[in-house]
Structures are given as C-alpha cells and as structure tokens.
KOLLO-555057 format. One record per residue (C-alpha): residue number from 1; residue in one letter; x negated, y, z. Coordinates in steps of 0.2 Angstrom, whole numbers. Each point is the difference from the previous one (the first is absolute). Layout:
N
{pafi: NUM	fise: a	px: X	py: Y	pz: Z} $
...
***
This chain:
401
{pafi: 1	fise: m	px: 372	py: -503	pz: -20} $
{pafi: 2	fise: l	px: 7	py: 15	pz: -7} $
{pafi: 3	fise: l	px: -9	py: -2	pz: -17} $
{pafi: 4	fise: r	px: 1	py: -12	pz: -14} $
{pafi: 5	fise: s	px: -11	py: -2	pz: -15} $
{pafi: 6	fise: l	px: -2	py: 14	pz: -13} $
{pafi: 7	fise: a	px: 6	py: -11	pz: -14} $
{pafi: 8	fise: s	px: 16	py: -5	pz: 9} $
{pafi: 9	fise: a	px: 3	py: 18	pz: 4} $
{pafi: 10	fise: l	px: -2	py: 5	pz: -18} $
{pafi: 11	fise: l	px: 12	py: -13	pz: -6} $
{pafi: 12	fise: l	px: 12	py: 6	pz: 13} $
{pafi: 13	fise: l	px: -1	py: 18	pz: -6} $
{pafi: 14	fise: l	px: 3	py: -5	pz: -18} $
{pafi: 15	fise: s	px: 16	py: -9	pz: 6} $
{pafi: 16	fise: l	px: 6	py: 15	pz: 9} $
{pafi: 17	fise: g	px: -4	py: 13	pz: -13} $
{pafi: 18	fise: l	px: 19	py: 4	pz: -2} $
{pafi: 19	fise: h	px: -1	py: 8	pz: 17} $
{pafi: 20	fise: a	px: -12	py: 14	pz: -5} $
{pafi: 21	fise: r	px: 15	py: 11	pz: -4} $
{pafi: 22	fise: e	px: 5	py: 0	pz: 18} $
{pafi: 23	fise: i	px: -16	py: 9	pz: 6} $
{pafi: 24	fise: g	px: 5	py: 15	pz: -10} $
{pafi: 25	fise: d	px: -18	py: 9	pz: 0} $
{pafi: 26	fise: s	px: -17	py: -3	pz: -7} $
{pafi: 27	fise: r	px: -4	py: -14	pz: 11} $
{pafi: 28	fise: s	px: 0	py: -18	pz: -5} $
{pafi: 29	fise: a	px: 12	py: -12	pz: 8} $
{pafi: 30	fise: l	px: -8	py: -13	pz: 11} $
{pafi: 31	fise: g	px: 10	py: -16	pz: 2} $
{pafi: 32	fise: s	px: 3	py: -9	pz: 17} $
{pafi: 33	fise: i	px: 0	py: -17	pz: 8} $
{pafi: 34	fise: r	px: 8	py: -7	pz: 15} $
{pafi: 35	fise: h	px: -12	py: -5	pz: 14} $
{pafi: 36	fise: g	px: 1	py: -19	pz: 5} $
{pafi: 37	fise: t	px: 6	py: -6	pz: -17} $
{pafi: 38	fise: n	px: -10	py: 11	pz: -12} $
{pafi: 39	fise: a	px: 16	py: 1	pz: -10} $
{pafi: 40	fise: d	px: 2	py: 15	pz: -12} $
{pafi: 41	fise: t	px: 13	py: 13	pz: 6} $
{pafi: 42	fise: n	px: 10	py: 14	pz: -8} $
{pafi: 43	fise: a	px: -8	py: 13	pz: 12} $
{pafi: 44	fise: v	px: -11	py: 12	pz: -10} $
{pafi: 45	fise: f	px: -14	py: 12	pz: 7} $
{pafi: 46	fise: a	px: -11	py: 14	pz: -6} $
{pafi: 47	fise: i	px: -15	py: 8	pz: 7} $
{pafi: 48	fise: g	px: -8	py: 17	pz: -4} $
{pafi: 49	fise: l	px: -12	py: 13	pz: 6} $
{pafi: 50	fise: l	px: 3	py: 19	pz: 0} $
{pafi: 51	fise: r	px: -14	py: 12	pz: 4} $
{pafi: 52	fise: a	px: 5	py: 16	pz: 8} $
{pafi: 53	fise: g	px: 6	py: 11	pz: -14} $
{pafi: 54	fise: d	px: 4	py: -15	pz: -12} $
{pafi: 55	fise: l	px: 17	py: -2	pz: -8} $
{pafi: 56	fise: a	px: -3	py: -16	pz: -9} $
{pafi: 57	fise: f	px: -6	py: -17	pz: 8} $
{pafi: 58	fise: r	px: -18	py: -6	pz: -2} $
{pafi: 59	fise: n	px: -10	py: -14	pz: 6} $
{pafi: 60	fise: e	px: -17	py: 10	pz: 3} $
{pafi: 61	fise: a	px: -6	py: 14	pz: 11} $
{pafi: 62	fise: y	px: -16	py: 6	pz: 8} $
{pafi: 63	fise: t	px: -7	py: -2	pz: 17} $
{pafi: 64	fise: g	px: 7	py: 13	pz: 12} $
{pafi: 65	fise: d	px: 15	py: 4	pz: -12} $
{pafi: 66	fise: a	px: 16	py: 3	pz: 10} $
{pafi: 67	fise: m	px: 12	py: -13	pz: -7} $
{pafi: 68	fise: s	px: 16	py: -11	pz: 3} $
{pafi: 69	fise: i	px: 2	py: -18	pz: -6} $
{pafi: 70	fise: s	px: 18	py: -4	pz: -1} $
{pafi: 71	fise: g	px: 10	py: -16	pz: -4} $
{pafi: 72	fise: k	px: 17	py: -1	pz: -8} $
{pafi: 73	fise: v	px: 11	py: -15	pz: 6} $
{pafi: 74	fise: v	px: 14	py: -7	pz: -10} $
{pafi: 75	fise: p	px: 6	py: -14	pz: 11} $
{pafi: 76	fise: e	px: 11	py: -15	pz: -5} $
{pafi: 77	fise: a	px: 18	py: 5	pz: -2} $
{pafi: 78	fise: g	px: 5	py: -10	pz: 15} $
{pafi: 79	fise: h	px: -12	py: 9	pz: 11} $
{pafi: 80	fise: i	px: 7	py: 18	pz: -4} $
{pafi: 81	fise: g	px: 7	py: 7	pz: 16} $
{pafi: 82	fise: q	px: -9	py: -12	pz: 11} $
{pafi: 83	fise: r	px: -13	py: 5	pz: 13} $
{pafi: 84	fise: a	px: -18	py: -4	pz: -4} $
{pafi: 85	fise: d	px: -18	py: 3	pz: 4} $
{pafi: 86	fise: i	px: -12	py: 7	pz: -14} $
{pafi: 87	fise: f	px: -18	py: -6	pz: 0} $
{pafi: 88	fise: a	px: -16	py: 7	pz: -9} $
{pafi: 89	fise: v	px: -16	py: -8	pz: -1} $
{pafi: 90	fise: i	px: -17	py: 6	pz: -8} $
{pafi: 91	fise: r	px: -14	py: -11	pz: -6} $
{pafi: 92	fise: s	px: -18	py: 6	pz: -1} $
{pafi: 93	fise: g	px: -12	py: -13	pz: -6} $
{pafi: 94	fise: d	px: 4	py: -16	pz: 11} $
{pafi: 95	fise: r	px: 8	py: 10	pz: 14} $
{pafi: 96	fise: f	px: 19	py: 3	pz: 2} $
{pafi: 97	fise: y	px: 8	py: 14	pz: 10} $
{pafi: 98	fise: t	px: 17	py: 3	pz: 6} $
{pafi: 99	fise: i	px: 7	py: 18	pz: 1} $
{pafi: 100	fise: d	px: 11	py: 3	pz: 15} $
{pafi: 101	fise: a	px: 13	py: 13	pz: 4} $
{pafi: 102	fise: q	px: -13	py: 13	pz: 5} $
{pafi: 103	fise: n	px: -9	py: -1	pz: -17} $
{pafi: 104	fise: q	px: -15	py: -10	pz: 9} $
{pafi: 105	fise: l	px: -9	py: -14	pz: -9} $
{pafi: 106	fise: s	px: -3	py: -16	pz: 10} $
{pafi: 107	fise: p	px: -9	py: -15	pz: -5} $
{pafi: 108	fise: w	px: 12	py: -14	pz: -5} $
{pafi: 109	fise: d	px: -3	py: -19	pz: 1} $
{pafi: 110	fise: t	px: 11	py: -3	pz: -15} $
{pafi: 111	fise: r	px: 13	py: -9	pz: 11} $
{pafi: 112	fise: v	px: 18	py: 6	pz: -3} $
{pafi: 113	fise: a	px: 4	py: -2	pz: 19} $
{pafi: 114	fise: s	px: -13	py: 14	pz: 4} $
{pafi: 115	fise: l	px: 6	py: 13	pz: -13} $
{pafi: 116	fise: v	px: 4	py: 17	pz: 8} $
{pafi: 117	fise: p	px: 15	py: 10	pz: -8} $
{pafi: 118	fise: r	px: -5	py: 16	pz: -9} $
{pafi: 119	fise: h	px: 19	py: 5	pz: 1} $
{pafi: 120	fise: a	px: 10	py: -10	pz: 13} $
{pafi: 121	fise: n	px: 19	py: -3	pz: 0} $
{pafi: 122	fise: v	px: 5	py: 9	pz: -16} $
{pafi: 123	fise: t	px: 16	py: -2	pz: -9} $
{pafi: 124	fise: l	px: -4	py: -6	pz: -18} $
{pafi: 125	fise: k	px: 8	py: 10	pz: -14} $
{pafi: 126	fise: a	px: 1	py: -5	pz: -18} $
{pafi: 127	fise: s	px: -16	py: 9	pz: -4} $
{pafi: 128	fise: q	px: -11	py: 8	pz: 14} $
{pafi: 129	fise: e	px: -17	py: 9	pz: 1} $
{pafi: 130	fise: f	px: -11	py: -3	pz: 15} $
{pafi: 131	fise: t	px: -17	py: 9	pz: 4} $
{pafi: 132	fise: l	px: -13	py: -14	pz: 2} $
{pafi: 133	fise: y	px: -15	py: 10	pz: 4} $
{pafi: 134	fise: e	px: -3	py: 19	pz: 2} $
{pafi: 135	fise: g	px: -16	py: 9	pz: 2} $
{pafi: 136	fise: a	px: -18	py: -2	pz: -7} $
{pafi: 137	fise: i	px: -11	py: -15	pz: -4} $
{pafi: 138	fise: d	px: -18	py: 4	pz: 4} $
{pafi: 139	fise: v	px: -8	py: -16	pz: -7} $
{pafi: 140	fise: a	px: -1	py: -2	pz: -18} $
{pafi: 141	fise: g	px: 5	py: -17	pz: -8} $
{pafi: 142	fise: d	px: 13	py: -11	pz: -8} $
{pafi: 143	fise: y	px: 16	py: -2	pz: 11} $
{pafi: 144	fise: r	px: 15	py: -11	pz: -2} $
{pafi: 145	fise: v	px: 17	py: 5	pz: 7} $
{pafi: 146	fise: f	px: 14	py: -13	pz: 4} $
{pafi: 147	fise: v	px: 18	py: 4	pz: 6} $
{pafi: 148	fise: g	px: 14	py: -11	pz: 7} $
{pafi: 149	fise: y	px: 16	py: 0	pz: 10} $
{pafi: 150	fise: r	px: 7	py: -12	pz: 13} $
{pafi: 151	fise: p	px: 19	py: 1	pz: 3} $
{pafi: 152	fise: l	px: 3	py: -1	pz: 19} $
{pafi: 153	fise: a	px: 14	py: -12	pz: -3} $
{pafi: 154	fise: d	px: -10	py: -15	pz: -6} $
{pafi: 155	fise: g	px: -18	py: 5	pz: 3} $
{pafi: 156	fise: v	px: -6	py: -5	pz: -17} $
{pafi: 157	fise: l	px: -13	py: 11	pz: -9} $
{pafi: 158	fise: y	px: 2	py: 6	pz: -18} $
{pafi: 159	fise: y	px: -16	py: 7	pz: -7} $
{pafi: 160	fise: t	px: -11	py: 4	pz: -15} $
{pafi: 161	fise: p	px: -11	py: -15	pz: -4} $
{pafi: 162	fise: t	px: -12	py: 11	pz: -9} $
{pafi: 163	fise: a	px: -6	py: 17	pz: 5} $
{pafi: 164	fise: q	px: -1	py: 17	pz: -7} $
{pafi: 165	fise: p	px: -18	py: 5	pz: -3} $
{pafi: 166	fise: v	px: -6	py: 17	pz: 7} $
{pafi: 167	fise: k	px: -17	py: 6	pz: -4} $
{pafi: 168	fise: i	px: -8	py: 13	pz: 11} $
{pafi: 169	fise: e	px: -16	py: 8	pz: -8} $
{pafi: 170	fise: p	px: -13	py: 11	pz: 9} $
{pafi: 171	fise: a	px: 5	py: 18	pz: -1} $
{pafi: 172	fise: p	px: -11	py: 9	pz: -12} $
{pafi: 173	fise: l	px: -12	py: 12	pz: 9} $
{pafi: 174	fise: p	px: -1	py: 18	pz: -4} $
{pafi: 175	fise: i	px: -15	py: 4	pz: -11} $
{pafi: 176	fise: g	px: -4	py: 16	pz: 11} $
{pafi: 177	fise: e	px: 8	py: 16	pz: 5} $
{pafi: 178	fise: c	px: 4	py: 17	pz: -8} $
{pafi: 179	fise: r	px: 4	py: 17	pz: 7} $
{pafi: 180	fise: s	px: 18	py: 5	pz: -5} $
{pafi: 181	fise: f	px: 14	py: 12	pz: 3} $
{pafi: 182	fise: g	px: -1	py: 9	pz: 17} $
{pafi: 183	fise: g	px: -18	py: -5	pz: 2} $
{pafi: 184	fise: r	px: 4	py: -18	pz: 5} $
{pafi: 185	fise: t	px: -11	py: -14	pz: -4} $
{pafi: 186	fise: v	px: 10	py: -15	pz: -7} $
{pafi: 187	fise: p	px: -4	py: -17	pz: -6} $
{pafi: 188	fise: v	px: -1	py: -4	pz: -19} $
{pafi: 189	fise: w	px: 2	py: -17	pz: -9} $
{pafi: 190	fise: h	px: -4	py: 5	pz: -18} $
{pafi: 191	fise: g	px: -15	py: 11	pz: -6} $
{pafi: 192	fise: s	px: 8	py: 4	pz: -17} $
{pafi: 193	fise: a	px: 18	py: -1	pz: -8} $
{pafi: 194	fise: d	px: -5	py: -13	pz: -12} $
{pafi: 195	fise: g	px: 13	py: -14	pz: 0} $
{pafi: 196	fise: i	px: 7	py: 4	pz: 17} $
{pafi: 197	fise: f	px: 18	py: 4	pz: -5} $
{pafi: 198	fise: t	px: 7	py: -18	pz: 1} $
{pafi: 199	fise: h	px: 18	py: 4	pz: 5} $
{pafi: 200	fise: a	px: 14	py: 10	pz: -6} $
{pafi: 201	fise: p	px: 4	py: 16	pz: 10} $
{pafi: 202	fise: f	px: 19	py: -3	pz: -3} $
{pafi: 203	fise: a	px: 11	py: -11	pz: -11} $
{pafi: 204	fise: a	px: 4	py: 6	pz: -18} $
{pafi: 205	fise: a	px: 17	py: -7	pz: 2} $
{pafi: 206	fise: d	px: 3	py: 13	pz: 14} $
{pafi: 207	fise: l	px: -2	py: 14	pz: -12} $
{pafi: 208	fise: n	px: 10	py: 9	pz: -13} $
{pafi: 209	fise: l	px: -16	py: 6	pz: -8} $
{pafi: 210	fise: i	px: -17	py: 9	pz: 4} $
{pafi: 211	fise: t	px: -5	py: 17	pz: -7} $
{pafi: 212	fise: n	px: -17	py: 8	pz: -1} $
{pafi: 213	fise: g	px: -4	py: 14	pz: 12} $
{pafi: 214	fise: s	px: -5	py: 12	pz: -14} $
{pafi: 215	fise: e	px: 18	py: 0	pz: -6} $
{pafi: 216	fise: t	px: 8	py: -2	pz: 17} $
{pafi: 217	fise: n	px: -7	py: 11	pz: 13} $
{pafi: 218	fise: d	px: -19	py: -3	pz: 5} $
{pafi: 219	fise: s	px: -13	py: -8	pz: -12} $
{pafi: 220	fise: r	px: -8	py: -9	pz: 14} $
{pafi: 221	fise: f	px: 14	py: -12	pz: 2} $
{pafi: 222	fise: a	px: 11	py: -12	pz: -9} $
{pafi: 223	fise: y	px: 19	py: 1	pz: 5} $
{pafi: 224	fise: p	px: 9	py: -16	pz: 2} $
{pafi: 225	fise: w	px: 19	py: 3	pz: 0} $
{pafi: 226	fise: v	px: 9	py: -12	pz: 12} $
{pafi: 227	fise: k	px: 14	py: -9	pz: -9} $
{pafi: 228	fise: h	px: 17	py: 7	pz: 3} $
{pafi: 229	fise: a	px: 16	py: 3	pz: -10} $
{pafi: 230	fise: p	px: 4	py: 18	pz: -5} $
{pafi: 231	fise: g	px: 9	py: 9	pz: 14} $
{pafi: 232	fise: a	px: -3	py: -13	pz: 13} $
{pafi: 233	fise: a	px: 2	py: 7	pz: 17} $
{pafi: 234	fise: n	px: -11	py: -12	pz: 8} $
{pafi: 235	fise: v	px: -16	py: -8	pz: -7} $
{pafi: 236	fise: a	px: -7	py: -16	pz: 7} $
{pafi: 237	fise: p	px: -18	py: 2	pz: 5} $
{pafi: 238	fise: i	px: -13	py: -11	pz: -9} $
{pafi: 239	fise: d	px: -16	py: -8	pz: 7} $
{pafi: 240	fise: i	px: -17	py: 7	pz: -1} $
{pafi: 241	fise: f	px: -16	py: -10	pz: 1} $
{pafi: 242	fise: a	px: -19	py: 2	pz: 2} $
{pafi: 243	fise: p	px: -7	py: -3	pz: -18} $
{pafi: 244	fise: a	px: -18	py: -3	pz: 8} $
{pafi: 245	fise: d	px: -8	py: -3	pz: 17} $
{pafi: 246	fise: g	px: -3	py: 16	pz: 9} $
{pafi: 247	fise: v	px: 3	py: 11	pz: 15} $
{pafi: 248	fise: l	px: 12	py: 14	pz: 4} $
{pafi: 249	fise: i	px: -10	py: 16	pz: 1} $
{pafi: 250	fise: r	px: 14	py: 13	pz: -1} $
{pafi: 251	fise: l	px: 18	py: 2	pz: 5} $
{pafi: 252	fise: r	px: 11	py: 15	pz: -5} $
{pafi: 253	fise: h	px: 17	py: 1	pz: 8} $
{pafi: 254	fise: k	px: 11	py: 12	pz: -9} $
{pafi: 255	fise: a	px: 14	py: 3	pz: 12} $
{pafi: 256	fise: r	px: 17	py: 6	pz: -6} $
{pafi: 257	fise: n	px: -1	py: 18	pz: -1} $
{pafi: 258	fise: l	px: 15	py: 9	pz: -8} $
{pafi: 259	fise: p	px: 2	py: 8	pz: -12} $
{pafi: 260	fise: d	px: -17	py: -4	pz: -6} $
{pafi: 261	fise: f	px: -1	py: -19	pz: 2} $
{pafi: 262	fise: d	px: 15	py: -11	pz: 3} $
{pafi: 263	fise: s	px: -8	py: -16	pz: 4} $
{pafi: 264	fise: d	px: -11	py: -8	pz: 13} $
{pafi: 265	fise: d	px: -14	py: -11	pz: -7} $
{pafi: 266	fise: y	px: -18	py: -3	pz: 0} $
{pafi: 267	fise: d	px: -15	py: 0	pz: -12} $
{pafi: 268	fise: l	px: -12	py: -14	pz: 2} $
{pafi: 269	fise: f	px: -19	py: 1	pz: -5} $
{pafi: 270	fise: l	px: -10	py: -16	pz: -1} $
{pafi: 271	fise: l	px: -18	py: -1	pz: -2} $
{pafi: 272	fise: v	px: -3	py: -16	pz: -10} $
{pafi: 273	fise: a	px: -18	py: 2	pz: -5} $
{pafi: 274	fise: c	px: -15	py: 9	pz: 5} $
{pafi: 275	fise: d	px: -19	py: -2	pz: -2} $
{pafi: 276	fise: p	px: -8	py: 2	pz: 17} $
{pafi: 277	fise: q	px: -16	py: 5	pz: -9} $
{pafi: 278	fise: r	px: 9	py: 13	pz: -11} $
{pafi: 279	fise: p	px: 16	py: 5	pz: 10} $
{pafi: 280	fise: d	px: 5	py: 12	pz: -14} $
{pafi: 281	fise: r	px: 4	py: -16	pz: -10} $
{pafi: 282	fise: t	px: 18	py: -4	pz: 6} $
{pafi: 283	fise: a	px: 17	py: -7	pz: -6} $
{pafi: 284	fise: i	px: 15	py: 7	pz: 8} $
{pafi: 285	fise: v	px: 18	py: -6	pz: -1} $
{pafi: 286	fise: r	px: 14	py: 12	pz: 4} $
{pafi: 287	fise: f	px: 19	py: -2	pz: 2} $
{pafi: 288	fise: n	px: 11	py: 16	pz: 3} $
{pafi: 289	fise: h	px: 18	py: 0	pz: 7} $
{pafi: 290	fise: i	px: 0	py: -17	pz: 9} $
{pafi: 291	fise: t	px: 16	py: 1	pz: 9} $
{pafi: 292	fise: e	px: -1	py: -15	pz: 10} $
{pafi: 293	fise: p	px: -19	py: -4	pz: 5} $
{pafi: 294	fise: r	px: -2	py: -16	pz: 9} $
{pafi: 295	fise: a	px: 0	py: 2	pz: 19} $
{pafi: 296	fise: d	px: -19	py: 0	pz: 4} $
{pafi: 297	fise: i	px: -4	py: 12	pz: -14} $
{pafi: 298	fise: k	px: 14	py: 12	pz: 6} $
{pafi: 299	fise: a	px: -7	py: -1	pz: 18} $
{pafi: 300	fise: a	px: -17	py: 5	pz: -6} $
{pafi: 301	fise: f	px: 6	py: 18	pz: -2} $
{pafi: 302	fise: a	px: -3	py: 8	pz: 17} $
{pafi: 303	fise: f	px: 12	py: 14	pz: -1} $
{pafi: 304	fise: g	px: 17	py: -8	pz: 0} $
{pafi: 305	fise: d	px: 13	py: 11	pz: -8} $
{pafi: 306	fise: l	px: -12	py: 14	pz: -4} $
{pafi: 307	fise: g	px: -4	py: 2	pz: -19} $
{pafi: 308	fise: a	px: -17	py: 1	pz: -8} $
{pafi: 309	fise: p	px: 1	py: 9	pz: -11} $
{pafi: 310	fise: v	px: 13	py: 13	pz: 6} $
{pafi: 311	fise: f	px: 10	py: 11	pz: -12} $
{pafi: 312	fise: q	px: 6	py: 15	pz: 11} $
{pafi: 313	fise: p	px: -3	py: 13	pz: 5} $
{pafi: 314	fise: v	px: -15	py: -2	pz: -12} $
{pafi: 315	fise: f	px: -6	py: -16	pz: -8} $
{pafi: 316	fise: s	px: -14	py: -7	pz: 10} $
{pafi: 317	fise: e	px: -9	py: -17	pz: -4} $
{pafi: 318	fise: h	px: -4	py: -4	pz: 19} $
{pafi: 319	fise: e	px: -14	py: -12	pz: -5} $
{pafi: 320	fise: e	px: -4	py: -3	pz: 18} $
{pafi: 321	fise: r	px: 16	py: -9	pz: 2} $
{pafi: 322	fise: q	px: -3	py: -11	pz: -15} $
{pafi: 323	fise: v	px: -13	py: -11	pz: 8} $
{pafi: 324	fise: p	px: 7	py: -17	pz: 4} $
{pafi: 325	fise: l	px: -1	py: -5	pz: 19} $
{pafi: 326	fise: v	px: -8	py: -17	pz: -5} $
{pafi: 327	fise: n	px: -9	py: -8	pz: -15} $
{pafi: 328	fise: i	px: 14	py: -11	pz: -8} $
{pafi: 329	fise: v	px: -8	py: -12	pz: -12} $
{pafi: 330	fise: v	px: 11	py: -7	pz: -14} $
{pafi: 331	fise: r	px: -3	py: -15	pz: -11} $
{pafi: 332	fise: a	px: 4	py: 0	pz: -19} $
{pafi: 333	fise: g	px: 19	py: -4	pz: -2} $
{pafi: 334	fise: e	px: 4	py: 5	pz: 18} $
{pafi: 335	fise: w	px: 17	py: 8	pz: 3} $
{pafi: 336	fise: l	px: -2	py: 19	pz: 4} $
{pafi: 337	fise: g	px: 19	py: 5	pz: 2} $
{pafi: 338	fise: r	px: 14	py: 5	pz: -11} $
{pafi: 339	fise: t	px: 5	py: 16	pz: -9} $
{pafi: 340	fise: s	px: 16	py: 6	pz: -9} $
{pafi: 341	fise: g	px: -11	py: 15	pz: -7} $
{pafi: 342	fise: t	px: 4	py: 18	pz: 1} $
{pafi: 343	fise: p	px: 18	py: 5	pz: 5} $
{pafi: 344	fise: v	px: 7	py: 6	pz: -17} $
{pafi: 345	fise: a	px: -11	py: -8	pz: -13} $
{pafi: 346	fise: h	px: -4	py: -16	pz: 9} $
{pafi: 347	fise: d	px: -18	py: -1	pz: -7} $
{pafi: 348	fise: f	px: -16	py: 0	pz: 10} $
{pafi: 349	fise: d	px: -19	py: 4	pz: -3} $
{pafi: 350	fise: f	px: -13	py: -14	pz: -3} $
{pafi: 351	fise: m	px: -18	py: 3	pz: -3} $
{pafi: 352	fise: i	px: -16	py: -9	pz: -2} $
{pafi: 353	fise: a	px: -16	py: 11	pz: 1} $
{pafi: 354	fise: i	px: -17	py: -8	pz: -4} $
{pafi: 355	fise: d	px: -16	py: 11	pz: 3} $
{pafi: 356	fise: d	px: 11	py: 15	pz: 4} $
{pafi: 357	fise: v	px: 10	py: -1	pz: -16} $
{pafi: 358	fise: s	px: 18	py: -6	pz: -2} $
{pafi: 359	fise: v	px: 2	py: -14	pz: -13} $
{pafi: 360	fise: c	px: 15	py: -8	pz: -9} $
{pafi: 361	fise: p	px: 4	py: -11	pz: 16} $
{pafi: 362	fise: f	px: 7	py: -14	pz: -10} $
{pafi: 363	fise: a	px: -15	py: -2	pz: -12} $
{pafi: 364	fise: v	px: -11	py: -6	pz: 14} $
{pafi: 365	fise: l	px: 12	py: -13	pz: 7} $
{pafi: 366	fise: d	px: -3	py: -19	pz: -3} $
{pafi: 367	fise: e	px: 12	py: -9	pz: -12} $
{pafi: 368	fise: p	px: 14	py: -3	pz: 0} $
{pafi: 369	fise: h	px: 3	py: 16	pz: 10} $
{pafi: 370	fise: r	px: -8	py: 11	pz: -12} $
{pafi: 371	fise: s	px: 11	py: -5	pz: -15} $
{pafi: 372	fise: q	px: 16	py: -1	pz: 10} $
{pafi: 373	fise: l	px: -2	py: 18	pz: 7} $
{pafi: 374	fise: l	px: -7	py: 8	pz: -16} $
{pafi: 375	fise: a	px: 15	py: -7	pz: -9} $
{pafi: 376	fise: m	px: 11	py: 11	pz: 12} $
{pafi: 377	fise: l	px: -7	py: 16	pz: -6} $
{pafi: 378	fise: g	px: 11	py: 13	pz: -9} $
{pafi: 379	fise: p	px: 2	py: 18	pz: -3} $
{pafi: 380	fise: k	px: 7	py: 12	pz: 13} $
{pafi: 381	fise: t	px: 15	py: 3	pz: -11} $
{pafi: 382	fise: s	px: 6	py: -18	pz: 3} $
{pafi: 383	fise: s	px: -2	py: 2	pz: 19} $
{pafi: 384	fise: p	px: 7	py: -6	pz: 12} $
{pafi: 385	fise: f	px: 9	py: -13	pz: -9} $
{pafi: 386	fise: g	px: -11	py: -5	pz: -14} $
{pafi: 387	fise: p	px: -2	py: -10	pz: -10} $
{pafi: 388	fise: p	px: -19	py: -1	pz: 0} $
{pafi: 389	fise: q	px: -8	py: 0	pz: -17} $
{pafi: 390	fise: p	px: -12	py: -14	pz: -5} $
{pafi: 391	fise: g	px: -17	py: 7	pz: -5} $
{pafi: 392	fise: y	px: 3	py: 16	pz: 8} $
{pafi: 393	fise: s	px: -17	py: 7	pz: 5} $
{pafi: 394	fise: c	px: -6	py: 1	pz: 18} $
{pafi: 395	fise: n	px: -10	py: 17	pz: -1} $
{pafi: 396	fise: g	px: -3	py: 17	pz: 7} $
{pafi: 397	fise: y	px: -10	py: -6	pz: 15} $
{pafi: 398	fise: g	px: -17	py: 5	pz: 5} $
{pafi: 399	fise: a	px: 3	py: 14	pz: 13} $
{pafi: 400	fise: r	px: -8	py: 0	pz: 17} $
{pafi: 401	fise: p	px: 11	py: -8	pz: 13} $
***
C-alpha cells in the first residue's frame, strides 16, 4: 500500500522539519518513505495548487476553476542525475486515481505495480517542479494528492506517505444579471459593496507612496507610484489583483500615439456589485495604465493595435471598441496583470466607485489591506519617491466615475 497511518506520517514530518528550507516557497515540506521497507528517506516533496491568475500557492479552488496542481521533488542526493518516473495519485473518499501522461485520471487498485507514470523517464535534478494535474475539477469535495518518484536503475518507489489536502468548493452562483457598458448583460455575484473588498489590489511593498487624485491629476482616482529609484531607466512592473469578485465590463486600449501618448496600456473596468432590482446601485473597480494585462484580458479587446480612445487627429473615445469580446469573470485576489505605470511618472490610476460616486478606495478594503495601503499615503510634493506620511488623509473623492 502507498499509504501508512496518519499518526506515523505526522511523526515523520516532524522528524523531517529541517528539510522545509529546501522547498523555497509557501508550501509545506512533505517527507517520504521507501516502498517495501517503509524506511524514512531524505527525499522531500511539496504539493500546491495555482488557480489561473494566481501567483501564490493555495489548497482550495471552486468547481470549474482553471487550475494547475504541481509537485516539487527534491530527491535523495544519490539519485540526482538518474533517470526516473514521476507518479501522481489523487484520493477522493475511498477511491484512488492515478494521473497519466495525458493528464487523465484512471481508477487505481493501490498496487504499486499498476501505477502509471505522470512523467516518464525524466532526469532527476536537485530540485524540480512537475505538473501533476492541469484543468478543472467539476465535483466539489475533499481531495488528497500524493506524489512519488521511482529511479529506473533500482525500481524502488519513494513517495509521500501522507497527502496534500485540496478542497474543491461549489462555485458561487451569480445572484442575477445587470445591464452594463455597451448594452451587455453580465452576471453579478454581489448586490451591494458591503464587505466584498477582501483582497489587496496591489502590494504596499511595491509602491513608493500613494497620492490623492485631488492633488495629483483627477479627483476620481488614487495614484499609486510604482517603486523605483530616482532616474531609473527601467522600472520593474508590479502585480495587480482583483480586490473583489467581479466581471470585466469595459476595456480601453490606449495605443502609443506620439507625441500625445508615449505608452501602450489598458484601462480595466470591473463590475463588482449590482442590485438586479436596482441596477443603478453598482460598485465599479477601475485600473488605468495596466501595461501588461494578462493574456485573456488583452485578447478580449477586439481591435488589436487600434486605440480606444484615439488621440489624433482629434480625440475620440471610440466607446464601441471598448466592449470586451467575452465576459471575463474574476475572483477576489485573482491576478489581472502587471504595470510599470505611466512612462515618465510611473504612477497609475486606481478607483473604486460605489453608487456612481468615487470613494477613498482603501477605506473600503478589508484589513490588513486597508491599514497597509492607507499607510502609504503622502503628499504630491513627496512623489514619486516618498516617503509616505503616517496619518495623511485619504480625501478629495466623491466625483462621478
């Protein structure tokens, strides 16, 4: 059998705690045993799940989520450089399944001899990542994922005696539909903005400071300034996330158009709340100047290299070009892309509007995100290098979006 008792597995993990540093990410180290002897080994494994758009490992997802379950293998030192097969097993209730090279699940009788490799004849490295499963799981439940490897030279299996739990929950159903930008009808998951902003839209550590729009450019927005050194020729882009569940309703592509606009970026509009009975009660999240939107969002702009708006020969909004090709639903915390901000200042626009009025966007976030980002506020005279000023007011909002 590939499994031993949970109590024995826990003792093994405690004895192998020193190996956690070898994993090098947020996943916990899983110890290993050698089949046939049940002897503890120095091989270490880690298993984690990434939803589409995730940058950090998790152990839960919704039914239908596009995701990838991966395993890190740190083999015994004597196996480095050897050829081996990699195996993955999923348990659901009392049933076991192997995952084959085609990413297909097949019932497994728990006999080692009938295991099918997920990745066959690979050369083992000191540390290596393998995709164990890729796709969606449509049945909610508690799953257990195991991983192991078998060197071809001796045919002995090294594997995790205990599993990594993965919880698949039923995807929340939309509460209804609302008419939105361009006359489209889109699904909505929240009828009001109360308590829905559970994730940070960006990390405070990635910013020099944040300025209020009333003292920067436009009172509808807050202006985060991407962290960079004075005079830096290249500014590393930072990650942008959805602060709430929502759907992409509008997509503006501001194509490079010299001398008026020396950039190529996108404005993203997310509808995150709407009462189907009172469609005027909405909450909108907007990001301007996203220089690297994720691939599916960028592909939802139907007009390729064309701009919407355009700047010459006269400015034209071209709203008919800003209707996304498809409804892209995003979950709170989901990665939306990256931005290095505007070409010169390296800031970008961020807005949350509730019931057609812009608000201090950080005041509505859940903790600790509210405090972390409010602490980044500072006056325009300090931008773009800060430092932020503790206690600086987030004010000047209230304009129509």
